[in-house]
mmCIF file of the N, C-alpha and C atoms, coordinates in Angstrom:
data_MODEL
# 
_entry.id   MODEL 
# 
loop_
_atom_site.group_PDB 
_atom_site.id 
_atom_site.type_symbol 
_atom_site.label_atom_id 
_atom_site.label_alt_id 
_atom_site.label_comp_id 
_atom_site.label_asym_id 
_atom_site.label_entity_id 
_atom_site.label_seq_id 
_atom_site.pdbx_PDB_ins_code 
_atom_site.Cartn_x 
_atom_site.Cartn_y 
_atom_site.Cartn_z 
_atom_site.occupancy 
_atom_site.B_iso_or_equiv 
_atom_site.pdbx_formal_charge 
_atom_site.auth_seq_id 
_atom_site.auth_comp_id 
_atom_site.auth_asym_id 
_atom_site.auth_atom_id 
_atom_site.pdbx_PDB_model_num 
ATOM 1   N N  . MET A 1 1  ? 0.824   -1.173 0.000  1.00 0.00 ? 1  MET A N  1 
ATOM 2   C CA . MET A 1 1  ? 0.000   0.000  0.000  1.00 0.00 ? 1  MET A CA 1 
ATOM 3   C C  . MET A 1 1  ? 0.874   1.245  0.000  1.00 0.00 ? 1  MET A C  1 
ATOM 4   N N  . ARG A 1 2  ? 0.408   2.237  -0.709 1.00 0.00 ? 2  ARG A N  1 
ATOM 5   C CA . ARG A 1 2  ? 1.117   3.514  -0.825 1.00 0.00 ? 2  ARG A CA 1 
ATOM 6   C C  . ARG A 1 2  ? 0.463   4.527  0.110  1.00 0.00 ? 2  ARG A C  1 
ATOM 7   N N  . ILE A 1 3  ? 1.281   5.188  0.927  1.00 0.00 ? 3  ILE A N  1 
ATOM 8   C CA . ILE A 1 3  ? 0.781   6.040  2.007  1.00 0.00 ? 3  ILE A CA 1 
ATOM 9   C C  . ILE A 1 3  ? 1.294   7.464  1.854  1.00 0.00 ? 3  ILE A C  1 
ATOM 10  N N  . VAL A 1 4  ? 0.418   8.436  2.169  1.00 0.00 ? 4  VAL A N  1 
ATOM 11  C CA . VAL A 1 4  ? 0.809   9.842  2.294  1.00 0.00 ? 4  VAL A CA 1 
ATOM 12  C C  . VAL A 1 4  ? 0.573   10.233 3.756  1.00 0.00 ? 4  VAL A C  1 
ATOM 13  N N  . VAL A 1 5  ? 1.573   10.873 4.365  1.00 0.00 ? 5  VAL A N  1 
ATOM 14  C CA . VAL A 1 5  ? 1.511   11.301 5.761  1.00 0.00 ? 5  VAL A CA 1 
ATOM 15  C C  . VAL A 1 5  ? 1.404   12.826 5.786  1.00 0.00 ? 5  VAL A C  1 
ATOM 16  N N  . VAL A 1 6  ? 0.436   13.335 6.561  1.00 0.00 ? 6  VAL A N  1 
ATOM 17  C CA . VAL A 1 6  ? 0.218   14.778 6.650  1.00 0.00 ? 6  VAL A CA 1 
ATOM 18  C C  . VAL A 1 6  ? 0.188   15.205 8.113  1.00 0.00 ? 6  VAL A C  1 
ATOM 19  N N  . ASP A 1 7  ? 1.089   16.100 8.483  1.00 0.00 ? 7  ASP A N  1 
ATOM 20  C CA . ASP A 1 7  ? 1.111   16.651 9.836  1.00 0.00 ? 7  ASP A CA 1 
ATOM 21  C C  . ASP A 1 7  ? 1.876   17.963 9.798  1.00 0.00 ? 7  ASP A C  1 
ATOM 22  N N  . ASP A 1 8  ? 1.400   18.949 10.536 1.00 0.00 ? 8  ASP A N  1 
ATOM 23  C CA . ASP A 1 8  ? 2.074   20.242 10.543 1.00 0.00 ? 8  ASP A CA 1 
ATOM 24  C C  . ASP A 1 8  ? 3.314   20.255 11.435 1.00 0.00 ? 8  ASP A C  1 
ATOM 25  N N  . GLU A 1 9  ? 3.476   19.257 12.287 1.00 0.00 ? 9  GLU A N  1 
ATOM 26  C CA . GLU A 1 9  ? 4.660   19.173 13.141 1.00 0.00 ? 9  GLU A CA 1 
ATOM 27  C C  . GLU A 1 9  ? 5.700   18.274 12.480 1.00 0.00 ? 9  GLU A C  1 
ATOM 28  N N  . GLN A 1 10 ? 6.837   18.861 12.166 1.00 0.00 ? 10 GLN A N  1 
ATOM 29  C CA . GLN A 1 10 ? 7.876   18.168 11.411 1.00 0.00 ? 10 GLN A CA 1 
ATOM 30  C C  . GLN A 1 10 ? 8.355   16.893 12.103 1.00 0.00 ? 10 GLN A C  1 
ATOM 31  N N  . GLU A 1 11 ? 8.565   16.938 13.411 1.00 0.00 ? 11 GLU A N  1 
ATOM 32  C CA . GLU A 1 11 ? 9.056   15.756 14.129 1.00 0.00 ? 11 GLU A CA 1 
ATOM 33  C C  . GLU A 1 11 ? 8.090   14.580 14.008 1.00 0.00 ? 11 GLU A C  1 
ATOM 34  N N  . ILE A 1 12 ? 6.819   14.849 14.164 1.00 0.00 ? 12 ILE A N  1 
ATOM 35  C CA . ILE A 1 12 ? 5.816   13.790 14.072 1.00 0.00 ? 12 ILE A CA 1 
ATOM 36  C C  . ILE A 1 12 ? 5.751   13.250 12.648 1.00 0.00 ? 12 ILE A C  1 
ATOM 37  N N  . ARG A 1 13 ? 5.721   14.156 11.690 1.00 0.00 ? 13 ARG A N  1 
ATOM 38  C CA . ARG A 1 13 ? 5.664   13.767 10.271 1.00 0.00 ? 13 ARG A CA 1 
ATOM 39  C C  . ARG A 1 13 ? 6.849   12.876 9.910  1.00 0.00 ? 13 ARG A C  1 
ATOM 40  N N  . GLU A 1 14 ? 8.039   13.280 10.306 1.00 0.00 ? 14 GLU A N  1 
ATOM 41  C CA . GLU A 1 14 ? 9.240   12.507 9.989  1.00 0.00 ? 14 GLU A CA 1 
ATOM 42  C C  . GLU A 1 14 ? 9.264   11.166 10.715 1.00 0.00 ? 14 GLU A C  1 
ATOM 43  N N  . TYR A 1 15 ? 8.797   11.147 11.962 1.00 0.00 ? 15 TYR A N  1 
ATOM 44  C CA . TYR A 1 15 ? 8.772   9.887  12.717 1.00 0.00 ? 15 TYR A CA 1 
ATOM 45  C C  . TYR A 1 15 ? 7.849   8.869  12.049 1.00 0.00 ? 15 TYR A C  1 
ATOM 46  N N  . ILE A 1 16 ? 6.636   9.289  11.745 1.00 0.00 ? 16 ILE A N  1 
ATOM 47  C CA . ILE A 1 16 ? 5.670   8.372  11.130 1.00 0.00 ? 16 ILE A CA 1 
ATOM 48  C C  . ILE A 1 16 ? 6.161   7.905  9.767  1.00 0.00 ? 16 ILE A C  1 
ATOM 49  N N  . ALA A 1 17 ? 6.649   8.824  8.968  1.00 0.00 ? 17 ALA A N  1 
ATOM 50  C CA . ALA A 1 17 ? 7.111   8.476  7.619  1.00 0.00 ? 17 ALA A CA 1 
ATOM 51  C C  . ALA A 1 17 ? 8.335   7.562  7.651  1.00 0.00 ? 17 ALA A C  1 
ATOM 52  N N  . GLY A 1 18 ? 9.159   7.704  8.674  1.00 0.00 ? 18 GLY A N  1 
ATOM 53  C CA . GLY A 1 18 ? 10.398  6.943  8.735  1.00 0.00 ? 18 GLY A CA 1 
ATOM 54  C C  . GLY A 1 18 ? 10.328  5.622  9.470  1.00 0.00 ? 18 GLY A C  1 
ATOM 55  N N  . MET A 1 19 ? 9.156   5.222  9.897  1.00 0.00 ? 19 MET A N  1 
ATOM 56  C CA . MET A 1 19 ? 9.033   3.974  10.657 1.00 0.00 ? 19 MET A CA 1 
ATOM 57  C C  . MET A 1 19 ? 9.431   2.768  9.805  1.00 0.00 ? 19 MET A C  1 
ATOM 58  N N  . ALA A 1 20 ? 10.353  1.981  10.305 1.00 0.00 ? 20 ALA A N  1 
ATOM 59  C CA . ALA A 1 20 ? 10.836  0.799  9.586  1.00 0.00 ? 20 ALA A CA 1 
ATOM 60  C C  . ALA A 1 20 ? 9.740   -0.257 9.424  1.00 0.00 ? 20 ALA A C  1 
ATOM 61  N N  . GLU A 1 21 ? 8.756   -0.240 10.300 1.00 0.00 ? 21 GLU A N  1 
ATOM 62  C CA . GLU A 1 21 ? 7.681   -1.229 10.266 1.00 0.00 ? 21 GLU A CA 1 
ATOM 63  C C  . GLU A 1 21 ? 6.833   -1.164 8.995  1.00 0.00 ? 21 GLU A C  1 
ATOM 64  N N  . TRP A 1 22 ? 6.839   -0.039 8.295  1.00 0.00 ? 22 TRP A N  1 
ATOM 65  C CA . TRP A 1 22 ? 6.075   0.047  7.046  1.00 0.00 ? 22 TRP A CA 1 
ATOM 66  C C  . TRP A 1 22 ? 6.483   -1.065 6.085  1.00 0.00 ? 22 TRP A C  1 
ATOM 67  N N  . ALA A 1 23 ? 7.767   -1.298 5.948  1.00 0.00 ? 23 ALA A N  1 
ATOM 68  C CA . ALA A 1 23 ? 8.247   -2.339 5.031  1.00 0.00 ? 23 ALA A CA 1 
ATOM 69  C C  . ALA A 1 23 ? 7.800   -3.731 5.484  1.00 0.00 ? 23 ALA A C  1 
ATOM 70  N N  . ASP A 1 24 ? 7.743   -3.936 6.797  1.00 0.00 ? 24 ASP A N  1 
ATOM 71  C CA . ASP A 1 24 ? 7.318   -5.236 7.331  1.00 0.00 ? 24 ASP A CA 1 
ATOM 72  C C  . ASP A 1 24 ? 5.893   -5.595 6.919  1.00 0.00 ? 24 ASP A C  1 
ATOM 73  N N  . ILE A 1 25 ? 5.057   -4.594 6.739  1.00 0.00 ? 25 ILE A N  1 
ATOM 74  C CA . ILE A 1 25 ? 3.667   -4.854 6.357  1.00 0.00 ? 25 ILE A CA 1 
ATOM 75  C C  . ILE A 1 25 ? 3.400   -4.479 4.893  1.00 0.00 ? 25 ILE A C  1 
ATOM 76  N N  . ARG A 1 26 ? 4.472   -4.414 4.136  1.00 0.00 ? 26 ARG A N  1 
ATOM 77  C CA . ARG A 1 26 ? 4.434   -4.156 2.690  1.00 0.00 ? 26 ARG A CA 1 
ATOM 78  C C  . ARG A 1 26 ? 3.749   -2.838 2.331  1.00 0.00 ? 26 ARG A C  1 
ATOM 79  N N  . CYS A 1 27 ? 4.127   -1.799 3.091  1.00 0.00 ? 27 CYS A N  1 
ATOM 80  C CA . CYS A 1 27 ? 3.629   -0.453 2.825  1.00 0.00 ? 27 CYS A CA 1 
ATOM 81  C C  . CYS A 1 27 ? 4.809   0.462  2.535  1.00 0.00 ? 27 CYS A C  1 
ATOM 82  N N  . GLN A 1 28 ? 4.530   1.539  1.832  1.00 0.00 ? 28 GLN A N  1 
ATOM 83  C CA . GLN A 1 28 ? 5.568   2.495  1.464  1.00 0.00 ? 28 GLN A CA 1 
ATOM 84  C C  . GLN A 1 28 ? 5.005   3.908  1.595  1.00 0.00 ? 28 GLN A C  1 
ATOM 85  N N  . VAL A 1 29 ? 5.709   4.755  2.350  1.00 0.00 ? 29 VAL A N  1 
ATOM 86  C CA . VAL A 1 29 ? 5.324   6.159  2.427  1.00 0.00 ? 29 VAL A CA 1 
ATOM 87  C C  . VAL A 1 29 ? 5.869   6.824  1.170  1.00 0.00 ? 29 VAL A C  1 
ATOM 88  N N  . ILE A 1 30 ? 4.966   7.294  0.330  1.00 0.00 ? 30 ILE A N  1 
ATOM 89  C CA . ILE A 1 30 ? 5.366   7.860  -0.960 1.00 0.00 ? 30 ILE A CA 1 
ATOM 90  C C  . ILE A 1 30 ? 5.486   9.373  -0.933 1.00 0.00 ? 30 ILE A C  1 
ATOM 91  N N  . ALA A 1 31 ? 4.900   10.014 0.090  1.00 0.00 ? 31 ALA A N  1 
ATOM 92  C CA . ALA A 1 31 ? 4.978   11.469 0.176  1.00 0.00 ? 31 ALA A CA 1 
ATOM 93  C C  . ALA A 1 31 ? 4.586   11.920 1.575  1.00 0.00 ? 31 ALA A C  1 
ATOM 94  N N  . VAL A 1 32 ? 5.062   13.111 1.929  1.00 0.00 ? 32 VAL A N  1 
ATOM 95  C CA . VAL A 1 32 ? 4.672   13.757 3.184  1.00 0.00 ? 32 VAL A CA 1 
ATOM 96  C C  . VAL A 1 32 ? 4.273   15.188 2.869  1.00 0.00 ? 32 VAL A C  1 
ATOM 97  N N  . ALA A 1 33 ? 3.390   15.731 3.699  1.00 0.00 ? 33 ALA A N  1 
ATOM 98  C CA . ALA A 1 33 ? 2.948   17.107 3.528  1.00 0.00 ? 33 ALA A CA 1 
ATOM 99  C C  . ALA A 1 33 ? 2.809   17.755 4.901  1.00 0.00 ? 33 ALA A C  1 
ATOM 100 N N  . SER A 1 34 ? 2.988   19.068 4.944  1.00 0.00 ? 34 SER A N  1 
ATOM 101 C CA . SER A 1 34 ? 2.928   19.786 6.218  1.00 0.00 ? 34 SER A CA 1 
ATOM 102 C C  . SER A 1 34 ? 1.594   20.480 6.456  1.00 0.00 ? 34 SER A C  1 
ATOM 103 N N  . ASN A 1 35 ? 0.688   20.429 5.489  1.00 0.00 ? 35 ASN A N  1 
ATOM 104 C CA . ASN A 1 35 ? -0.632  21.027 5.681  1.00 0.00 ? 35 ASN A CA 1 
ATOM 105 C C  . ASN A 1 35 ? -1.626  20.418 4.685  1.00 0.00 ? 35 ASN A C  1 
ATOM 106 N N  . GLY A 1 36 ? -2.878  20.722 4.888  1.00 0.00 ? 36 GLY A N  1 
ATOM 107 C CA . GLY A 1 36 ? -3.924  20.136 4.058  1.00 0.00 ? 36 GLY A CA 1 
ATOM 108 C C  . GLY A 1 36 ? -3.860  20.550 2.602  1.00 0.00 ? 36 GLY A C  1 
ATOM 109 N N  . ALA A 1 37 ? -3.542  21.814 2.346  1.00 0.00 ? 37 ALA A N  1 
ATOM 110 C CA . ALA A 1 37 ? -3.481  22.289 0.960  1.00 0.00 ? 37 ALA A CA 1 
ATOM 111 C C  . ALA A 1 37 ? -2.375  21.584 0.184  1.00 0.00 ? 37 ALA A C  1 
ATOM 112 N N  . GLU A 1 38 ? -1.226  21.439 0.818  1.00 0.00 ? 38 GLU A N  1 
ATOM 113 C CA . GLU A 1 38 ? -0.104  20.728 0.190  1.00 0.00 ? 38 GLU A CA 1 
ATOM 114 C C  . GLU A 1 38 ? -0.471  19.264 -0.045 1.00 0.00 ? 38 GLU A C  1 
ATOM 115 N N  . ALA A 1 39 ? -1.130  18.663 0.937  1.00 0.00 ? 39 ALA A N  1 
ATOM 116 C CA . ALA A 1 39 ? -1.528  17.259 0.829  1.00 0.00 ? 39 ALA A CA 1 
ATOM 117 C C  . ALA A 1 39 ? -2.544  17.050 -0.286 1.00 0.00 ? 39 ALA A C  1 
ATOM 118 N N  . LEU A 1 40 ? -3.464  17.984 -0.438 1.00 0.00 ? 40 LEU A N  1 
ATOM 119 C CA . LEU A 1 40 ? -4.493  17.870 -1.470 1.00 0.00 ? 40 LEU A CA 1 
ATOM 120 C C  . LEU A 1 40 ? -3.848  17.720 -2.845 1.00 0.00 ? 40 LEU A C  1 
ATOM 121 N N  . GLU A 1 41 ? -2.864  18.537 -3.109 1.00 0.00 ? 41 GLU A N  1 
ATOM 122 C CA . GLU A 1 41 ? -2.154  18.467 -4.388 1.00 0.00 ? 41 GLU A CA 1 
ATOM 123 C C  . GLU A 1 41 ? -1.401  17.140 -4.530 1.00 0.00 ? 41 GLU A C  1 
ATOM 124 N N  . LEU A 1 42 ? -0.704  16.733 -3.468 1.00 0.00 ? 42 LEU A N  1 
ATOM 125 C CA . LEU A 1 42 ? 0.061   15.480 -3.509 1.00 0.00 ? 42 LEU A CA 1 
ATOM 126 C C  . LEU A 1 42 ? -0.841  14.266 -3.732 1.00 0.00 ? 42 LEU A C  1 
ATOM 127 N N  . VAL A 1 43 ? -1.957  14.229 -3.041 1.00 0.00 ? 43 VAL A N  1 
ATOM 128 C CA . VAL A 1 43 ? -2.863  13.088 -3.160 1.00 0.00 ? 43 VAL A CA 1 
ATOM 129 C C  . VAL A 1 43 ? -3.432  13.000 -4.571 1.00 0.00 ? 43 VAL A C  1 
ATOM 130 N N  . ARG A 1 44 ? -3.770  14.127 -5.124 1.00 0.00 ? 44 ARG A N  1 
ATOM 131 C CA . ARG A 1 44 ? -4.299  14.126 -6.494 1.00 0.00 ? 44 ARG A CA 1 
ATOM 132 C C  . ARG A 1 44 ? -3.259  13.681 -7.507 1.00 0.00 ? 44 ARG A C  1 
ATOM 133 N N  . GLU A 1 45 ? -1.989  13.991 -7.253 1.00 0.00 ? 45 GLU A N  1 
ATOM 134 C CA . GLU A 1 45 ? -0.903  13.586 -8.163 1.00 0.00 ? 45 GLU A CA 1 
ATOM 135 C C  . GLU A 1 45 ? -0.494  12.130 -7.943 1.00 0.00 ? 45 GLU A C  1 
ATOM 136 N N  . GLN A 1 46 ? -0.315  11.747 -6.685 1.00 0.00 ? 46 GLN A N  1 
ATOM 137 C CA . GLN A 1 46 ? 0.264   10.442 -6.344 1.00 0.00 ? 46 GLN A CA 1 
ATOM 138 C C  . GLN A 1 46 ? -0.751  9.313  -6.231 1.00 0.00 ? 46 GLN A C  1 
ATOM 139 N N  . ARG A 1 47 ? -2.007  9.626  -5.961 1.00 0.00 ? 47 ARG A N  1 
ATOM 140 C CA . ARG A 1 47 ? -3.070  8.623  -5.837 1.00 0.00 ? 47 ARG A CA 1 
ATOM 141 C C  . ARG A 1 47 ? -2.715  7.506  -4.832 1.00 0.00 ? 47 ARG A C  1 
ATOM 142 N N  . PRO A 1 48 ? -2.471  7.861  -3.560 1.00 0.00 ? 48 PRO A N  1 
ATOM 143 C CA . PRO A 1 48 ? -2.102  6.845  -2.567 1.00 0.00 ? 48 PRO A CA 1 
ATOM 144 C C  . PRO A 1 48 ? -3.290  5.951  -2.205 1.00 0.00 ? 48 PRO A C  1 
ATOM 145 N N  . ASP A 1 49 ? -2.980  4.847  -1.561 1.00 0.00 ? 49 ASP A N  1 
ATOM 146 C CA . ASP A 1 49 ? -4.011  3.945  -1.054 1.00 0.00 ? 49 ASP A CA 1 
ATOM 147 C C  . ASP A 1 49 ? -4.522  4.402  0.309  1.00 0.00 ? 49 ASP A C  1 
ATOM 148 N N  . VAL A 1 50 ? -3.629  5.039  1.090  1.00 0.00 ? 50 VAL A N  1 
ATOM 149 C CA . VAL A 1 50 ? -3.948  5.451  2.458  1.00 0.00 ? 50 VAL A CA 1 
ATOM 150 C C  . VAL A 1 50 ? -3.450  6.872  2.682  1.00 0.00 ? 50 VAL A C  1 
ATOM 151 N N  . LEU A 1 51 ? -4.246  7.659  3.398  1.00 0.00 ? 51 LEU A N  1 
ATOM 152 C CA . LEU A 1 51 ? -3.865  9.006  3.798  1.00 0.00 ? 51 LEU A CA 1 
ATOM 153 C C  . LEU A 1 51 ? -3.909  9.064  5.316  1.00 0.00 ? 51 LEU A C  1 
ATOM 154 N N  . LEU A 1 52 ? -2.773  9.329  5.947  1.00 0.00 ? 52 LEU A N  1 
ATOM 155 C CA . LEU A 1 52 ? -2.711  9.511  7.401  1.00 0.00 ? 52 LEU A CA 1 
ATOM 156 C C  . LEU A 1 52 ? -2.567  11.002 7.643  1.00 0.00 ? 52 LEU A C  1 
ATOM 157 N N  . THR A 1 53 ? -3.560  11.603 8.284  1.00 0.00 ? 53 THR A N  1 
ATOM 158 C CA . THR A 1 53 ? -3.534  13.046 8.458  1.00 0.00 ? 53 THR A CA 1 
ATOM 159 C C  . THR A 1 53 ? -3.857  13.470 9.880  1.00 0.00 ? 53 THR A C  1 
ATOM 160 N N  . ASP A 1 54 ? -3.194  14.523 10.290 1.00 0.00 ? 54 ASP A N  1 
ATOM 161 C CA . ASP A 1 54 ? -3.502  15.203 11.538 1.00 0.00 ? 54 ASP A CA 1 
ATOM 162 C C  . ASP A 1 54 ? -4.846  15.902 11.339 1.00 0.00 ? 54 ASP A C  1 
ATOM 163 N N  . ILE A 1 55 ? -5.607  16.049 12.387 1.00 0.00 ? 55 ILE A N  1 
ATOM 164 C CA . ILE A 1 55 ? -6.882  16.742 12.252 1.00 0.00 ? 55 ILE A CA 1 
ATOM 165 C C  . ILE A 1 55 ? -6.698  18.244 12.412 1.00 0.00 ? 55 ILE A C  1 
ATOM 166 N N  . ARG A 1 56 ? -5.915  18.660 13.405 1.00 0.00 ? 56 ARG A N  1 
ATOM 167 C CA . ARG A 1 56 ? -5.728  20.083 13.675 1.00 0.00 ? 56 ARG A CA 1 
ATOM 168 C C  . ARG A 1 56 ? -4.443  20.583 13.021 1.00 0.00 ? 56 ARG A C  1 
ATOM 169 N N  . MET A 1 57 ? -4.621  21.363 11.968 1.00 0.00 ? 57 MET A N  1 
ATOM 170 C CA . MET A 1 57 ? -3.494  21.987 11.267 1.00 0.00 ? 57 MET A CA 1 
ATOM 171 C C  . MET A 1 57 ? -3.936  23.377 10.834 1.00 0.00 ? 57 MET A C  1 
ATOM 172 N N  . PRO A 1 58 ? -2.992  24.314 10.746 1.00 0.00 ? 58 PRO A N  1 
ATOM 173 C CA . PRO A 1 58 ? -3.363  25.649 10.268 1.00 0.00 ? 58 PRO A CA 1 
ATOM 174 C C  . PRO A 1 58 ? -3.763  25.608 8.792  1.00 0.00 ? 58 PRO A C  1 
ATOM 175 N N  . GLY A 1 59 ? -4.604  26.542 8.401  1.00 0.00 ? 59 GLY A N  1 
ATOM 176 C CA . GLY A 1 59 ? -5.069  26.558 7.012  1.00 0.00 ? 59 GLY A CA 1 
ATOM 177 C C  . GLY A 1 59 ? -6.137  25.502 6.835  1.00 0.00 ? 59 GLY A C  1 
ATOM 178 N N  . MET A 1 60 ? -5.870  24.530 6.001  1.00 0.00 ? 60 MET A N  1 
ATOM 179 C CA . MET A 1 60 ? -6.809  23.435 5.774  1.00 0.00 ? 60 MET A CA 1 
ATOM 180 C C  . MET A 1 60 ? -6.510  22.300 6.753  1.00 0.00 ? 60 MET A C  1 
ATOM 181 N N  . ASP A 1 61 ? -7.462  21.998 7.630  1.00 0.00 ? 61 ASP A N  1 
ATOM 182 C CA . ASP A 1 61 ? -7.241  20.920 8.596  1.00 0.00 ? 61 ASP A CA 1 
ATOM 183 C C  . ASP A 1 61 ? -7.545  19.555 7.965  1.00 0.00 ? 61 ASP A C  1 
ATOM 184 N N  . GLY A 1 62 ? -7.322  18.501 8.724  1.00 0.00 ? 62 GLY A N  1 
ATOM 185 C CA . GLY A 1 62 ? -7.496  17.150 8.206  1.00 0.00 ? 62 GLY A CA 1 
ATOM 186 C C  . GLY A 1 62 ? -8.925  16.819 7.829  1.00 0.00 ? 62 GLY A C  1 
ATOM 187 N N  . ILE A 1 63 ? -9.901  17.378 8.543  1.00 0.00 ? 63 ILE A N  1 
ATOM 188 C CA . ILE A 1 63 ? -11.311 17.129 8.223  1.00 0.00 ? 63 ILE A CA 1 
ATOM 189 C C  . ILE A 1 63 ? -11.660 17.774 6.877  1.00 0.00 ? 63 ILE A C  1 
ATOM 190 N N  . ALA A 1 64 ? -11.243 19.017 6.692  1.00 0.00 ? 64 ALA A N  1 
ATOM 191 C CA . ALA A 1 64 ? -11.498 19.717 5.425  1.00 0.00 ? 64 ALA A CA 1 
ATOM 192 C C  . ALA A 1 64 ? -10.798 18.999 4.276  1.00 0.00 ? 64 ALA A C  1 
ATOM 193 N N  . LEU A 1 65 ? -9.601  18.502 4.535  1.00 0.00 ? 65 LEU A N  1 
ATOM 194 C CA . LEU A 1 65 ? -8.868  17.745 3.523  1.00 0.00 ? 65 LEU A CA 1 
ATOM 195 C C  . LEU A 1 65 ? -9.640  16.509 3.106  1.00 0.00 ? 65 LEU A C  1 
ATOM 196 N N  . ALA A 1 66 ? -10.122 15.756 4.072  1.00 0.00 ? 66 ALA A N  1 
ATOM 197 C CA . ALA A 1 66 ? -10.882 14.546 3.768  1.00 0.00 ? 66 ALA A CA 1 
ATOM 198 C C  . ALA A 1 66 ? -12.163 14.876 2.991  1.00 0.00 ? 66 ALA A C  1 
ATOM 199 N N  . GLU A 1 67 ? -12.822 15.963 3.363  1.00 0.00 ? 67 GLU A N  1 
ATOM 200 C CA . GLU A 1 67 ? -14.036 16.364 2.652  1.00 0.00 ? 67 GLU A CA 1 
ATOM 201 C C  . GLU A 1 67 ? -13.726 16.728 1.200  1.00 0.00 ? 67 GLU A C  1 
ATOM 202 N N  . GLN A 1 68 ? -12.632 17.440 0.976  1.00 0.00 ? 68 GLN A N  1 
ATOM 203 C CA . GLN A 1 68 ? -12.236 17.817 -0.390 1.00 0.00 ? 68 GLN A CA 1 
ATOM 204 C C  . GLN A 1 68 ? -11.913 16.593 -1.228 1.00 0.00 ? 68 GLN A C  1 
ATOM 205 N N  . LEU A 1 69 ? -11.267 15.612 -0.629 1.00 0.00 ? 69 LEU A N  1 
ATOM 206 C CA . LEU A 1 69 ? -10.853 14.425 -1.368 1.00 0.00 ? 69 LEU A CA 1 
ATOM 207 C C  . LEU A 1 69 ? -12.015 13.466 -1.630 1.00 0.00 ? 69 LEU A C  1 
ATOM 208 N N  . ARG A 1 70 ? -12.982 13.489 -0.761 1.00 0.00 ? 70 ARG A N  1 
ATOM 209 C CA . ARG A 1 70 ? -14.126 12.609 -0.927 1.00 0.00 ? 70 ARG A CA 1 
ATOM 210 C C  . ARG A 1 70 ? -14.911 13.019 -2.153 1.00 0.00 ? 70 ARG A C  1 
# 
């Protein structure tokens, strides 16, 4: 599965994206984004299987992102 990780906090974003366990379950983080607007563009380009997003982010939050993508 191809995953996009979205979080406005760099440490959290990097930790989740860098987890070695992704390979163990045959998943790959294909992109990361720091906000909903950036993620919206990435998801439309990359077409991931899974989107992991923070809910509270400045600008476009995770709920608004999910609504736009739906």
